[in-house]
N, CA, C and O atoms as CSV, one atom per row, in Angstrom:
chain,resi,resn,atom,element,x,y,z
A,1,MET,N,N,13.502,-3.997,1.625
A,1,MET,CA,C,12.502,-3.487,0.747
A,1,MET,C,C,11.306,-3.019,1.479
A,1,MET,O,O,10.840,-3.672,2.412
A,2,ILE,N,N,10.773,-1.840,1.054
A,2,ILE,CA,C,9.477,-1.406,1.622
A,2,ILE,C,C,8.535,-1.189,0.422
A,2,ILE,O,O,8.928,-1.081,-0.739
A,3,TYR,N,N,7.315,-1.138,0.803
A,3,TYR,CA,C,6.300,-0.943,-0.255
A,3,TYR,C,C,5.406,0.234,0.114
A,3,TYR,O,O,4.971,0.348,1.260
A,4,GLU,N,N,5.137,1.084,-0.821
A,4,GLU,CA,C,4.272,2.224,-0.616
A,4,GLU,C,C,2.880,1.817,-1.204
A,4,GLU,O,O,2.721,1.484,-2.378
A,5,LEU,N,N,1.922,1.878,-0.292
A,5,LEU,CA,C,0.528,1.616,-0.670
A,5,LEU,C,C,-0.073,2.998,-0.944
A,5,LEU,O,O,-0.056,3.857,-0.063
A,6,ARG,N,N,-0.586,3.219,-2.115
A,6,ARG,CA,C,-1.240,4.477,-2.465
A,6,ARG,C,C,-2.618,4.191,-2.871
A,6,ARG,O,O,-2.827,3.279,-3.672
A,7,VAL,N,N,-3.653,4.947,-2.349
A,7,VAL,CA,C,-4.952,4.828,-2.713
A,7,VAL,C,C,-5.475,6.243,-3.215
A,7,VAL,O,O,-5.532,7.225,-2.475
A,8,TYR,N,N,-5.839,6.243,-4.507
A,8,TYR,CA,C,-6.370,7.480,-5.088
A,8,TYR,C,C,-7.863,7.285,-5.217
A,8,TYR,O,O,-8.366,6.353,-5.845
A,9,THR,N,N,-8.564,8.265,-4.555
A,9,THR,CA,C,-10.040,8.250,-4.719
A,9,THR,C,C,-10.439,9.361,-5.729
A,9,THR,O,O,-10.181,10.550,-5.545
A,10,CYS,N,N,-11.067,8.888,-6.770
A,10,CYS,CA,C,-11.429,9.785,-7.813
A,10,CYS,C,C,-12.725,10.424,-7.592
A,10,CYS,O,O,-13.557,9.887,-6.861
A,11,LEU,N,N,-12.964,11.615,-8.218
A,11,LEU,CA,C,-14.251,12.234,-8.210
A,11,LEU,C,C,-15.183,11.332,-9.027
A,11,LEU,O,O,-14.689,10.647,-9.923
A,12,PRO,N,N,-16.502,11.288,-8.776
A,12,PRO,CA,C,-17.427,10.448,-9.551
A,12,PRO,C,C,-17.218,10.610,-11.038
A,12,PRO,O,O,-17.160,11.727,-11.552
A,13,GLY,N,N,-17.101,9.462,-11.745
A,13,GLY,CA,C,-16.958,9.437,-13.160
A,13,GLY,C,C,-15.587,9.731,-13.698
A,13,GLY,O,O,-15.429,9.773,-14.918
A,14,ARG,N,N,-14.579,9.939,-12.872
A,14,ARG,CA,C,-13.230,10.334,-13.303
A,14,ARG,C,C,-12.170,9.249,-13.253
A,14,ARG,O,O,-11.016,9.456,-13.629
A,15,LEU,N,N,-12.611,8.037,-12.758
A,15,LEU,CA,C,-11.583,6.911,-12.736
A,15,LEU,C,C,-11.043,6.538,-14.155
A,15,LEU,O,O,-9.840,6.333,-14.313
A,16,PRO,N,N,-11.937,6.451,-15.190
A,16,PRO,CA,C,-11.320,6.147,-16.492
A,16,PRO,C,C,-10.205,7.153,-16.917
A,16,PRO,O,O,-9.217,6.778,-17.548
A,17,LYS,N,N,-10.403,8.406,-16.554
A,17,LYS,CA,C,-9.391,9.484,-16.869
A,17,LYS,C,C,-8.079,9.165,-16.130
A,17,LYS,O,O,-7.006,9.291,-16.719
A,18,LEU,N,N,-8.144,8.762,-14.880
A,18,LEU,CA,C,-6.967,8.405,-14.086
A,18,LEU,C,C,-6.311,7.192,-14.647
A,18,LEU,O,O,-5.086,7.183,-14.765
A,19,LEU,N,N,-7.053,6.136,-15.014
A,19,LEU,CA,C,-6.473,4.899,-15.501
A,19,LEU,C,C,-5.758,5.237,-16.839
A,19,LEU,O,O,-4.658,4.724,-17.047
A,20,ALA,N,N,-6.306,6.057,-17.746
A,20,ALA,CA,C,-5.774,6.376,-18.988
A,20,ALA,C,C,-4.365,7.121,-18.733
A,20,ALA,O,O,-3.363,6.874,-19.404
A,21,ARG,N,N,-4.407,8.006,-17.747
A,21,ARG,CA,C,-3.144,8.792,-17.490
A,21,ARG,C,C,-2.012,7.829,-17.024
A,21,ARG,O,O,-0.865,7.967,-17.447
A,22,PHE,N,N,-2.355,6.859,-16.152
A,22,PHE,CA,C,-1.338,5.942,-15.818
A,22,PHE,C,C,-0.903,5.120,-17.035
A,22,PHE,O,O,0.300,5.009,-17.270
A,23,GLN,N,N,-1.769,4.569,-17.780
A,23,GLN,CA,C,-1.433,3.655,-18.844
A,23,GLN,C,C,-0.689,4.406,-19.966
A,23,GLN,O,O,0.235,3.864,-20.573
A,24,ASP,N,N,-1.081,5.598,-20.222
A,24,ASP,CA,C,-0.545,6.337,-21.410
A,24,ASP,C,C,0.655,7.209,-21.077
A,24,ASP,O,O,1.424,7.530,-21.983
A,25,HIS,N,N,0.859,7.610,-19.822
A,25,HIS,CA,C,1.924,8.520,-19.524
A,25,HIS,C,C,2.746,8.178,-18.317
A,25,HIS,O,O,3.970,8.082,-18.405
A,26,THR,N,N,2.061,7.980,-17.122
A,26,THR,CA,C,2.718,7.843,-15.809
A,26,THR,C,C,3.703,6.715,-15.803
A,26,THR,O,O,4.852,6.895,-15.399
A,27,LEU,N,N,3.261,5.499,-16.262
A,27,LEU,CA,C,4.150,4.356,-16.137
A,27,LEU,C,C,5.397,4.490,-17.019
A,27,LEU,O,O,6.467,4.019,-16.635
A,28,LYS,N,N,5.280,5.129,-18.201
A,28,LYS,CA,C,6.512,5.342,-18.985
A,28,LYS,C,C,7.467,6.338,-18.219
A,28,LYS,O,O,8.685,6.163,-18.261
A,29,LEU,N,N,6.939,7.315,-17.565
A,29,LEU,CA,C,7.761,8.248,-16.790
A,29,LEU,C,C,8.310,7.524,-15.579
A,29,LEU,O,O,9.439,7.794,-15.168
A,30,TRP,N,N,7.586,6.659,-15.022
A,30,TRP,CA,C,8.164,5.849,-13.839
A,30,TRP,C,C,9.324,5.045,-14.373
A,30,TRP,O,O,10.357,5.020,-13.704
A,31,ASP,N,N,9.255,4.394,-15.498
A,31,ASP,CA,C,10.334,3.666,-16.135
A,31,ASP,C,C,11.559,4.522,-16.272
A,31,ASP,O,O,12.669,4.121,-15.919
A,32,LYS,N,N,11.331,5.757,-16.812
A,32,LYS,CA,C,12.434,6.759,-16.927
A,32,LYS,C,C,13.209,7.074,-15.728
A,32,LYS,O,O,14.418,7.303,-15.743
A,33,HIS,N,N,12.390,7.075,-14.586
A,33,HIS,CA,C,12.968,7.433,-13.291
A,33,HIS,C,C,13.317,6.262,-12.427
A,33,HIS,O,O,13.811,6.437,-11.313
A,34,GLY,N,N,13.074,5.081,-12.910
A,34,GLY,CA,C,13.452,3.803,-12.151
A,34,GLY,C,C,12.527,3.533,-11.073
A,34,GLY,O,O,12.941,2.924,-10.086
A,35,ILE,N,N,11.222,3.944,-11.148
A,35,ILE,CA,C,10.278,3.580,-10.172
A,35,ILE,C,C,9.561,2.286,-10.539
A,35,ILE,O,O,9.130,2.110,-11.678
A,36,ARG,N,N,9.434,1.366,-9.555
A,36,ARG,CA,C,9.011,0.025,-9.823
A,36,ARG,C,C,7.579,-0.173,-9.156
A,36,ARG,O,O,7.399,-0.066,-7.943
A,37,GLN,N,N,6.639,-0.455,-10.023
A,37,GLN,CA,C,5.363,-0.698,-9.498
A,37,GLN,C,C,5.237,-2.163,-9.162
A,37,GLN,O,O,5.817,-2.986,-9.871
A,38,ALA,N,N,4.455,-2.570,-8.039
A,38,ALA,CA,C,4.263,-3.862,-7.671
A,38,ALA,C,C,2.781,-4.365,-7.880
A,38,ALA,O,O,2.407,-5.473,-7.495
A,39,GLY,N,N,2.041,-3.530,-8.470
A,39,GLY,CA,C,0.637,-3.911,-8.776
A,39,GLY,C,C,-0.381,-2.727,-8.660
A,39,GLY,O,O,-0.230,-1.815,-7.847
A,40,PHE,N,N,-1.370,-2.806,-9.488
A,40,PHE,CA,C,-2.462,-1.844,-9.557
A,40,PHE,C,C,-3.830,-2.531,-9.438
A,40,PHE,O,O,-4.067,-3.599,-10.001
A,41,PHE,N,N,-4.697,-1.888,-8.699
A,41,PHE,CA,C,-5.987,-2.597,-8.487
A,41,PHE,C,C,-7.183,-1.527,-8.500
A,41,PHE,O,O,-7.042,-0.396,-8.034
A,42,THR,N,N,-8.298,-1.960,-9.040
A,42,THR,CA,C,-9.486,-1.178,-8.861
A,42,THR,C,C,-10.378,-1.973,-7.920
A,42,THR,O,O,-10.242,-3.189,-7.785
A,43,THR,N,N,-11.296,-1.257,-7.271
A,43,THR,CA,C,-12.154,-1.854,-6.318
A,43,THR,C,C,-13.349,-2.412,-6.890
A,43,THR,O,O,-14.123,-1.645,-7.463
A,44,VAL,N,N,-13.624,-3.709,-6.812
A,44,VAL,CA,C,-14.800,-4.469,-7.258
A,44,VAL,C,C,-15.902,-4.368,-6.178
A,44,VAL,O,O,-17.038,-3.966,-6.430
A,45,ILE,N,N,-15.466,-4.775,-4.919
A,45,ILE,CA,C,-16.379,-4.697,-3.825
A,45,ILE,C,C,-15.604,-4.050,-2.667
A,45,ILE,O,O,-14.508,-4.449,-2.273
A,46,GLY,N,N,-16.272,-3.035,-2.177
A,46,GLY,CA,C,-15.602,-2.250,-1.081
A,46,GLY,C,C,-16.225,-0.945,-0.877
A,46,GLY,O,O,-17.274,-0.678,-1.462
A,47,PRO,N,N,-15.625,-0.057,-0.044
A,47,PRO,CA,C,-16.205,1.207,0.302
A,47,PRO,C,C,-16.401,2.142,-0.976
A,47,PRO,O,O,-17.419,2.831,-1.037
A,48,SER,N,N,-15.527,2.182,-1.920
A,48,SER,CA,C,-15.671,2.986,-3.125
A,48,SER,C,C,-15.182,2.355,-4.349
A,48,SER,O,O,-14.056,1.861,-4.400
A,49,ASN,N,N,-16.012,2.357,-5.360
A,49,ASN,CA,C,-15.523,1.885,-6.724
A,49,ASN,C,C,-14.870,2.973,-7.516
A,49,ASN,O,O,-14.578,2.815,-8.702
A,50,ASN,N,N,-14.627,4.151,-6.810
A,50,ASN,CA,C,-13.910,5.210,-7.431
A,50,ASN,C,C,-12.385,5.281,-7.026
A,50,ASN,O,O,-11.705,6.293,-7.193
A,51,ASP,N,N,-11.923,4.121,-6.483
A,51,ASP,CA,C,-10.543,4.063,-5.961
A,51,ASP,C,C,-9.617,3.328,-7.007
A,51,ASP,O,O,-10.018,2.395,-7.702
A,52,LEU,N,N,-8.447,3.800,-7.045
A,52,LEU,CA,C,-7.372,3.123,-7.717
A,52,LEU,C,C,-6.335,2.896,-6.561
A,52,LEU,O,O,-5.863,3.862,-5.962
A,53,THR,N,N,-5.990,1.609,-6.260
A,53,THR,CA,C,-5.035,1.264,-5.286
A,53,THR,C,C,-3.829,0.651,-6.019
A,53,THR,O,O,-3.968,-0.139,-6.952
A,54,TYR,N,N,-2.569,1.081,-5.522
A,54,TYR,CA,C,-1.438,0.459,-6.176
A,54,TYR,C,C,-0.289,0.391,-5.170
A,54,TYR,O,O,-0.338,1.038,-4.124
A,55,LEU,N,N,0.696,-0.355,-5.473
A,55,LEU,CA,C,1.900,-0.583,-4.597
A,55,LEU,C,C,3.155,-0.208,-5.440
A,55,LEU,O,O,3.258,-0.541,-6.621
A,56,VAL,N,N,4.059,0.469,-4.801
A,56,VAL,CA,C,5.322,0.812,-5.388
A,56,VAL,C,C,6.417,0.185,-4.484
A,56,VAL,O,O,6.361,0.316,-3.261
A,57,ALA,N,N,7.387,-0.478,-5.082
A,57,ALA,CA,C,8.452,-1.089,-4.415
A,57,ALA,C,C,9.702,-0.207,-4.322
A,57,ALA,O,O,10.194,0.302,-5.330
A,58,TRP,N,N,10.198,-0.042,-3.113
A,58,TRP,CA,C,11.404,0.855,-2.786
A,58,TRP,C,C,12.452,0.089,-2.053
A,58,TRP,O,O,12.146,-0.712,-1.171
A,59,GLU,N,N,13.732,0.334,-2.419
A,59,GLU,CA,C,14.792,-0.285,-1.592
A,59,GLU,C,C,14.930,0.416,-0.265
A,59,GLU,O,O,15.395,-0.176,0.709
A,60,SER,N,N,14.526,1.691,-0.214
A,60,SER,CA,C,14.700,2.478,1.026
A,60,SER,C,C,13.841,3.801,0.876
A,60,SER,O,O,13.411,4.157,-0.222
A,61,MET,N,N,13.627,4.474,1.990
A,61,MET,CA,C,12.993,5.730,2.003
A,61,MET,C,C,13.856,6.767,1.243
A,61,MET,O,O,13.292,7.666,0.619
A,62,ALA,N,N,15.140,6.675,1.274
A,62,ALA,CA,C,16.029,7.601,0.582
A,62,ALA,C,C,15.820,7.477,-0.956
A,62,ALA,O,O,15.751,8.472,-1.678
A,63,GLU,N,N,15.723,6.198,-1.417
A,63,GLU,CA,C,15.492,5.981,-2.824
A,63,GLU,C,C,14.109,6.599,-3.190
A,63,GLU,O,O,13.954,7.329,-4.169
A,64,ARG,N,N,13.183,6.270,-2.384
A,64,ARG,CA,C,11.829,6.832,-2.661
A,64,ARG,C,C,11.861,8.393,-2.746
A,64,ARG,O,O,11.315,8.956,-3.695
A,65,GLU,N,N,12.458,9.052,-1.823
A,65,GLU,CA,C,12.486,10.512,-1.832
A,65,GLU,C,C,13.207,11.032,-3.099
A,65,GLU,O,O,12.735,11.957,-3.760
A,66,ARG,N,N,14.345,10.420,-3.414
A,66,ARG,CA,C,15.084,10.880,-4.581
A,66,ARG,C,C,14.353,10.672,-5.897
A,66,ARG,O,O,14.280,11.589,-6.715
A,67,LYS,N,N,13.789,9.433,-6.122
A,67,LYS,CA,C,13.104,9.164,-7.394
A,67,LYS,C,C,11.771,9.794,-7.496
A,67,LYS,O,O,11.406,10.281,-8.566
A,68,TRP,N,N,10.980,9.814,-6.383
A,68,TRP,CA,C,9.684,10.456,-6.437
A,68,TRP,C,C,9.770,11.934,-6.684
A,68,TRP,O,O,8.988,12.504,-7.446
A,69,THR,N,N,10.757,12.567,-6.013
A,69,THR,CA,C,10.936,14.061,-6.264
A,69,THR,C,C,11.270,14.358,-7.715
A,69,THR,O,O,10.685,15.246,-8.334
A,70,ALA,N,N,12.239,13.583,-8.258
A,70,ALA,CA,C,12.583,13.690,-9.660
A,70,ALA,C,C,11.339,13.522,-10.622
A,70,ALA,O,O,11.121,14.305,-11.547
A,71,PHE,N,N,10.586,12.494,-10.342
A,71,PHE,CA,C,9.425,12.267,-11.118
A,71,PHE,C,C,8.409,13.401,-11.058
A,71,PHE,O,O,7.849,13.804,-12.078
A,72,GLN,N,N,8.167,13.937,-9.783
A,72,GLN,CA,C,7.165,14.930,-9.612
A,72,GLN,C,C,7.561,16.280,-10.304
A,72,GLN,O,O,6.728,17.103,-10.681
A,73,GLN,N,N,8.892,16.420,-10.431
A,73,GLN,CA,C,9.428,17.688,-11.065
A,73,GLN,C,C,9.676,17.526,-12.517
A,73,GLN,O,O,10.151,18.471,-13.149
A,74,ASP,N,N,9.388,16.385,-13.104
A,74,ASP,CA,C,9.717,16.096,-14.524
A,74,ASP,C,C,8.686,16.948,-15.301
A,74,ASP,O,O,7.488,16.830,-15.045
A,75,PRO,N,N,9.131,17.797,-16.240
A,75,PRO,CA,C,8.255,18.571,-17.100
A,75,PRO,C,C,7.228,17.684,-17.954
A,75,PRO,O,O,6.124,18.133,-18.260
A,76,ASP,N,N,7.617,16.503,-18.292
A,76,ASP,CA,C,6.729,15.665,-18.954
A,76,ASP,C,C,5.579,15.172,-18.157
A,76,ASP,O,O,4.456,15.020,-18.637
A,77,TRP,N,N,5.924,14.904,-16.814
A,77,TRP,CA,C,4.868,14.559,-15.846
A,77,TRP,C,C,3.870,15.722,-15.649
A,77,TRP,O,O,2.651,15.550,-15.668
A,78,ILE,N,N,4.446,16.876,-15.465
A,78,ILE,CA,C,3.603,18.065,-15.215
A,78,ILE,C,C,2.644,18.349,-16.375
A,78,ILE,O,O,1.473,18.671,-16.181
A,79,ALA,N,N,3.189,18.216,-17.586
A,79,ALA,CA,C,2.430,18.394,-18.840
A,79,ALA,C,C,1.284,17.320,-18.915
A,79,ALA,O,O,0.144,17.633,-19.256
A,80,ALA,N,N,1.637,16.064,-18.587
A,80,ALA,CA,C,0.650,14.982,-18.714
A,80,ALA,C,C,-0.457,15.134,-17.652
A,80,ALA,O,O,-1.631,14.881,-17.920
A,81,ARG,N,N,-0.053,15.551,-16.445
A,81,ARG,CA,C,-1.076,15.734,-15.384
A,81,ARG,C,C,-1.985,16.856,-15.710
A,81,ARG,O,O,-3.202,16.750,-15.557
A,82,ASN,N,N,-1.370,18.015,-16.194
A,82,ASN,CA,C,-2.200,19.152,-16.500
A,82,ASN,C,C,-3.098,18.850,-17.671
A,82,ASN,O,O,-4.251,19.280,-17.639
A,83,ALA,N,N,-2.664,18.136,-18.720
A,83,ALA,CA,C,-3.522,17.756,-19.800
A,83,ALA,C,C,-4.719,16.871,-19.391
A,83,ALA,O,O,-5.840,17.039,-19.872
A,84,SER,N,N,-4.433,15.936,-18.496
A,84,SER,CA,C,-5.457,15.002,-18.098
A,84,SER,C,C,-6.479,15.728,-17.236
A,84,SER,O,O,-7.594,15.228,-17.086
A,85,GLU,N,N,-6.154,16.889,-16.658
A,85,GLU,CA,C,-7.067,17.593,-15.861
A,85,GLU,C,C,-7.650,18.895,-16.482
A,85,GLU,O,O,-8.232,19.749,-15.813
A,86,ALA,N,N,-7.448,18.964,-17.779
A,86,ALA,CA,C,-7.880,20.105,-18.462
A,86,ALA,C,C,-9.317,20.381,-18.389
A,86,ALA,O,O,-9.720,21.540,-18.491
A,87,ASP,N,N,-10.116,19.398,-18.221
A,87,ASP,CA,C,-11.586,19.458,-18.072
A,87,ASP,C,C,-12.007,19.390,-16.610
A,87,ASP,O,O,-13.201,19.280,-16.329
A,88,GLY,N,N,-11.080,19.451,-15.684
A,88,GLY,CA,C,-11.415,19.451,-14.279
A,88,GLY,C,C,-10.551,18.503,-13.483
A,88,GLY,O,O,-9.864,17.688,-14.099
A,89,PRO,N,N,-10.529,18.541,-12.209
A,89,PRO,CA,C,-9.756,17.631,-11.376
A,89,PRO,C,C,-10.211,16.279,-11.465
A,89,PRO,O,O,-11.385,16.035,-11.743
A,90,ILE,N,N,-9.279,15.290,-11.227
A,90,ILE,CA,C,-9.627,13.888,-11.241
A,90,ILE,C,C,-9.756,13.334,-9.826
A,90,ILE,O,O,-10.622,12.496,-9.572
A,91,LEU,N,N,-8.907,13.787,-8.898
A,91,LEU,CA,C,-8.847,13.153,-7.564
A,91,LEU,C,C,-9.572,13.909,-6.469
A,91,LEU,O,O,-9.548,15.140,-6.474
A,92,SER,N,N,-10.213,13.234,-5.533
A,92,SER,CA,C,-10.725,13.909,-4.389
A,92,SER,C,C,-9.876,13.637,-3.180
A,92,SER,O,O,-9.988,14.367,-2.196
A,93,ASN,N,N,-8.989,12.576,-3.196
A,93,ASN,CA,C,-8.160,12.254,-2.093
A,93,ASN,C,C,-7.031,11.356,-2.548
A,93,ASN,O,O,-7.170,10.557,-3.474
A,94,VAL,N,N,-5.888,11.515,-1.856
A,94,VAL,CA,C,-4.729,10.596,-2.010
A,94,VAL,C,C,-4.313,10.139,-0.649
A,94,VAL,O,O,-4.090,10.978,0.224
A,95,ALA,N,N,-4.188,8.789,-0.403
A,95,ALA,CA,C,-3.705,8.325,0.921
A,95,ALA,C,C,-2.484,7.434,0.572
A,95,ALA,O,O,-2.486,6.683,-0.403
A,96,SER,N,N,-1.447,7.564,1.425
A,96,SER,CA,C,-0.218,6.834,1.244
A,96,SER,C,C,0.254,6.177,2.498
A,96,SER,O,O,0.297,6.849,3.528
A,97,SER,N,N,0.622,4.893,2.503
A,97,SER,CA,C,1.159,4.269,3.651
A,97,SER,C,C,2.431,3.515,3.204
A,97,SER,O,O,2.517,3.085,2.054
A,98,PHE,N,N,3.424,3.352,4.116
A,98,PHE,CA,C,4.649,2.578,3.825
A,98,PHE,C,C,4.651,1.355,4.636
A,98,PHE,O,O,4.495,1.390,5.856
A,99,LEU,N,N,4.829,0.250,3.954
A,99,LEU,CA,C,4.686,-1.102,4.491
A,99,LEU,C,C,6.020,-1.865,4.400
A,99,LEU,O,O,6.795,-1.732,3.453
A,100,ALA,N,N,6.235,-2.694,5.479
A,100,ALA,CA,C,7.421,-3.571,5.427
A,100,ALA,C,C,6.923,-4.989,5.575
A,100,ALA,O,O,6.169,-5.295,6.498
A,101,PRO,N,N,7.369,-5.919,4.609
A,101,PRO,CA,C,6.910,-7.223,4.625
A,101,PRO,C,C,7.275,-7.947,5.963
A,101,PRO,O,O,8.298,-7.654,6.581
A,102,THR,N,N,6.388,-8.916,6.389
A,102,THR,CA,C,6.794,-9.726,7.553
A,102,THR,C,C,7.641,-10.804,7.110
A,102,THR,O,O,7.823,-11.016,5.911
A,103,ALA,N,N,8.205,-11.541,8.084
A,103,ALA,CA,C,9.060,-12.692,7.815
A,103,ALA,C,C,8.403,-13.772,7.011
A,103,ALA,O,O,9.046,-14.520,6.274
A,104,PHE,N,N,7.027,-13.837,7.182
A,104,PHE,CA,C,6.276,-14.970,6.460
A,104,PHE,C,C,5.546,-14.442,5.282
A,104,PHE,O,O,4.668,-15.152,4.794
A,105,SER,N,N,5.800,-13.293,4.773
A,105,SER,CA,C,5.153,-12.763,3.616
A,105,SER,C,C,5.683,-13.350,2.362
A,105,SER,O,O,6.887,-13.561,2.216
A,106,ALA,N,N,4.748,-13.629,1.407
A,106,ALA,CA,C,5.131,-14.165,0.104
A,106,ALA,C,C,5.805,-13.055,-0.693
A,106,ALA,O,O,6.566,-13.335,-1.620
A,107,VAL,N,N,5.548,-11.858,-0.360
A,107,VAL,CA,C,6.240,-10.741,-0.986
A,107,VAL,C,C,7.330,-10.262,-0.057
A,107,VAL,O,O,7.055,-9.970,1.107
A,108,LYS,N,N,8.544,-10.171,-0.528
A,108,LYS,CA,C,9.650,-9.771,0.358
A,108,LYS,C,C,10.154,-8.369,0.042
A,108,LYS,O,O,11.079,-7.884,0.694
């Protein structure tokens, strides 16, 4: 199992729009494509309260490439993304890291 850590930095005032997009559209599409989330977090104290941080669980990089590509090409995703950005862009930056649990991790 590997975990993808993604940090989305929103433009000022745009985090509520991103949260609504995940809640109303993205997670349903992830279910459709078999993408498993392992947690979502907003920043209470830290460098930016405009961040959404989340983890996605993958069996392998091959699974990630297959499912993420299908999700990104899904016409329903493209429509939801475009609609959520009709009044302007939401994100200023996206960072992604791939993590492997240690032998002593509570998460495997």
